[in-house]
N, C-alpha and C positions, 0 to 999 in steps of 0.2 A: 163818452165817445169823442175822440179827437183825431186829427190827421196822423198822429204818431202811432195809432193803434195797429196799423197794418205792418209795422216793422216788427218782424218776428225775431226774438232773441237778440235784439240790438239796442239794449237799454243804454249802453255807453255812448252810442251814436246819438240817441235822443237827448241825452244829458248834455251833449255838446251843441247840437243844432238848436234846441229850444231857446237857450239864452241869446244865441246869435240872431234869431228871428225877433226876439223881444227887444233887442237893443235898438232897432231902428236904423242902424248903420252897419249892415253886414259887409263883409269883404266882397269885392266885385267879381271874384272868380273862385269856384270851389271844384275840387276833384274828388269824386266818389269812387272808391275802389273796393274790390272784394271778389271772392270766388264767384263763378257763375251761379246765378240763382240765389245769391245771398240777400238780394234786395237793394242793389245799388240804385236802380231807377225808382223804386218805391221810396227810398230815403230822399232822393232828390226831389221827387214830386211832392212828398210831404213837406219838405223844406220850402218849396215854391209856394205851396198853399199857405203855410204859416207866414211867409213874407207878404203875401197879398191879403191875408186876413185883416179885417178892420175891427175885429172884436178883441177883447182882452180876457184871458190870455190869447196870444196869437196861435192860430192853428186850432180853432175851436171845433172845426169839423162839421158845423151845422149852418154856417152863414152861406150866403150866395157865392162869395168869392172862393171859399174852401171847396164847395161843391163843383164850381166851374173848373177849378184847377184839377181836382181829382178826376173829373170826367173828361178833361182835355178840351174844354170849350172856352177857357178864359182868353179874352182878347189880348192880354199882355203876357201870356205864357206860351211860347212857341216850343213845341216838342219836335226834335229832329230824330228820326229813326232811319238810318241808312238802309235803303231797300236792298242794295246789292252788296257785293263784296268790298266795295270801297266807296268813299265819299270824295268827290272831286273838288278841284279848286274853284270851278265856276259856281257850283252850288254854295261853296263856302263864302265866296265874295258876295253872293246875293244874300246869304244869311247875315253876314256882317253888316250889310247895308240896312237890312230890316231891323237888326238889333240896335242900331244907332238912333232909332226914332224914340220919341218920348212916350211914356205910358199913356194910353188913351183913357184909362179910368182907374187902373190899379195903382198900387204904390210903387211898383217897379216894372221895368221891362225885363222879362226873364227868358233866357234861352236854356232849355234843358236838352243837352246833346247826348242821346244814348249811343253807346258803342262808338265813342269818339276816337277809339283806336283804329277805326276803319278809315279815318281821314288819310289821304295820300300825303306825301311829303310837301308838295306844293300847297295843298289845302291846310296842312298844319302850320305852315309859315304864314298863310293869310290869317289864320285864326290867332296866331301869336301876336300879330300886329294889333288886332282888335282888343286882345286881352291886355296888351301893354298900355294902350291908350283908350280905356273904356269911357263911354258917356257916363255922366254922373248918376243916372237912374237905371243903369243896365247891370244885371247880374247874370253871369255865366255859370251853369251847372253842368260839368262834364262827367261822364261815366265811362270808366274803363276797368278791365279786370285787375290791372296792376299799374302803379305810377310809371313804370318803365315803358309802358305802351305809348306814352306821349313824349314829345320833345322835352328835354330837360329844361329848356327855357320856358316852356308852357307850365310845366308842373311847379317850377320855382315861383311862379306868380299866382299859384292857387293855394287855397287852404285845403289841406288833405283830410279827407274823412274816410277812414278805413273800416269796412264792415267785415265781420268774421262769419265763418260757416255756422249757421244756427244749430243748436243742439237738437238731437232727435226728439227729446222730450218736448221742447218748445214747438217744433213743427207738428208733432203728434197732437198736442193740445190745440193748436190752431185748426187742424183738420177736423177735430171732434167738435169744437165750439162754434166754428164759423162755417164749415162746409157740411156739417152733419154726418160725418163719416163715423162708422162704428169704431171703437177703440182698437180692435185687432187689425182691421184694414188700414186704419190711420197709422199705426206703428209700422206695419210692413211697408207702406208707401213712403213714410218718412225716412226709414232706413235705406230703402232702395234709391230714393232721390239723393241721398248723401248731402243734405243741406240745401238742395235746389228747390226752392219753395214752389215755384210754378209747376215744376216737374212732379212734386209731391201731390199737388192739387190734381194734376192730370191723372196720375196713377190711382188716386183714391176715388176719383169721380168717373173715369172713363174706362170701362171694361176692355175696350179695344186697345187702348194704350197699354194696359196691363198685359193683354194677350201678346202684343208685339214684343214687349220686353221679355215675356216668357219664351218666345221663339228664339230670341237672341241667346238667352241663358241655356237653351237646350242644345246649342251648337257644339259645345265641348263634348257632349255625349256622342254626337254624330261624326265628329272629325276623327275617324279611326284610321284613315289612310289618305294619300294624296287626292284620290278621286273624290271622296266625300268632302275633302277640304275645299276643292275648287267649287263644288256645288254649294257649299256653305257660303263662300264668297259671293256667289251670284244671288243667293237668298238675301244676304245682308244688303247688297247694293239695290236690289229690286224693292226691298222693304223701305229703304230710305227714299227711293223715288216715289213709291206709293204714298208715303207719309207726306212728302213735300207737295205732291199733287193734291192731297186732301186738304192741306193747309192753304194752298194758293189758288186753286181752281175757282172757288166761289168769289174770292177777292178780285181775281183777274176779270171775271165776267162783270162784276159790279162796276169796276173802274172803267172798263171799256165802254159799257153801256152809258155811263154818266158822261164820259168824254164825247161820245158820238152825239148825244143829245145836246151837249153844250156847243158843239161845233155846227149844229144845224142839220142833223139827220132828217131826211124826209120821211113821210109816212110809208114809203115803199123801201126804205132802207138805203137810199142813195145819199152819198156824202157830197157836200159842196166842193168845188175846186179849191186846191190849196190846203186841204186838211190832211192829206196823206202823210205829210211829215210829222205832224203832231201824233197821229195814230202810231206811226212807226217808232217814234220816241217812247211812247208808252209801252209798246210791245217789247222794246229793248230793255226797259226798266223792269218789266215783269219777268223777262227771261233771266236777267241778272238776279232778281229776288229769288226766283225758283232755284237757281244754282246755289245761292247762299243757304236757302232753307234745306235743300237736299244735303249739302255738306254738314249743316248743323245737325240734321237728323242722323246722318251716318256717324258723326262724331259722338252723339249721344248713345248710339248703339255700341260703339267701341268702348265707351266708358262703362256701360252696363257689363260688357264682356270682361273688361278689366276688373270690375268689382268681384266677378266670379273667381278669378285667379288670385285676387287679393285675399279673399276669404280662405282659399286653399292654402296659400302661403302662410297666413296667420295661424292656421291649424297646424301646419307642418313645423312651424317654429315655436309653437306653444306660446304665442304672444299674449294670449289672454284677453285680446280686444274683442269687442262685440262684433258679430258678423253683420255684414250688410244684407245678405240674402238669407235671412233666418228661416224662410219657408223652404229652403233647400238644404237644411242642416244635415240630414242623413247622406245625401248625395255628395256634399262637400267633404264630409268626413271620410267617405269612401275614396274620393279622388285624392285627398291628402295622404291617406294610408298607402295608396297604390303608386304614388309618384315621389319624386325627390324635389327638395326646395330649389335646387339649381335649375331643373327643367321648368319649374313654375316661374322663376325669374326670367328665363329666356322667353317664355310666353308673354309675360308682361312687357318685356323689352320690345317684342315684335308688335304688340298693340300700340305702344307709344311711338315706335318708328313709323307705323302706318299713319298715325295722326299727323306726324311731321310731314310725311310725303303728301298727304291730302292738303295740308296747309301750303305746300309748295306747288300745288296744282297738278300733281301727278294724276293720271287717269284713275278714277276711283276703283274700277274693277281690277285693274292691274295691281294697285296698291293693296287692296283687300285680299286678292288671291295670294300675293306674296306673304301677307300676314298669316292667313289660314294655313298655308303650307308650312310656314315656320313654326306655328303652334303645333301642328300635327307631328312634325319631325323633331321637336325640341328634346324629347326623351332619348333620342338616339345619338345625340352628340356626346 
């Protein structure tokens, strides 16, 4: 057992990071990139654990330092997870100030910045200055989908670590051995997740997640005309809202309760004077997080829908590639026989255009309605 064991299908990354951790003098800034779900944050966390590990070889996985880093409780490893759609300059300057302090007990002061691509332009410039002139014992670990998501001046000062989409076989093996899934369920989940490890875990372990995905994949059968297409759009958006609520409601309640207690809430629920601002700030952060989770959930549903038409197109073109949705084999073959590749491509284009519109803050219902209508009418053009 070592800290590297959680990296699924990324042996080339392990082979690069392990010697850097053993060297005792790693580069001061690293950029972890790769497709969503490939394990960028997992790789960065494992590297942080190996850097703080006091055993030999580094990253033993069983010492106190390794456990603390992996559990997120190490005093000298700060993990930044942007809660909202962006990470502002004020938060970045505060982070840079904290990162400049000396380690309290570990070997390094490490900042692991998940979703660093959410930093605003001003925040990125503040981050650049810190990376250009880092304290001697500080290591920055930045995670983004692509190197192009950061300023060229930042990525030029980082060691690039590129993760690839894990193979279906590797994800299936992980689900069977570590999650206890039966082989058939594990393979279906691994293919459906398309290399997204946390998504594969969710689909294998949570029947509700598998049911929601099934509802998305049932939409092509229902979109027979414009009316059902509009209804399908509403179903998609409401499902994303419900998913976001399920993921954030309990977290919001816990955070609000903890803050109210910290600010001195009385036994009757009354708050001291001057605390309304802090509560309002927390509420704003929670709303921003809910918006982000809703968008992420909707984007995940769109990718599931795209996988359906990807399979149809592969069958129409005789590509010979493995299907993503193997459990819908018969339905996909029927859809491929009844349609034309040109119409399928137009449907895929409509889904990708919807994702772009959502990224540009177009009203979700309007964007999804335009997509479902375009999918429905694709064969008539």
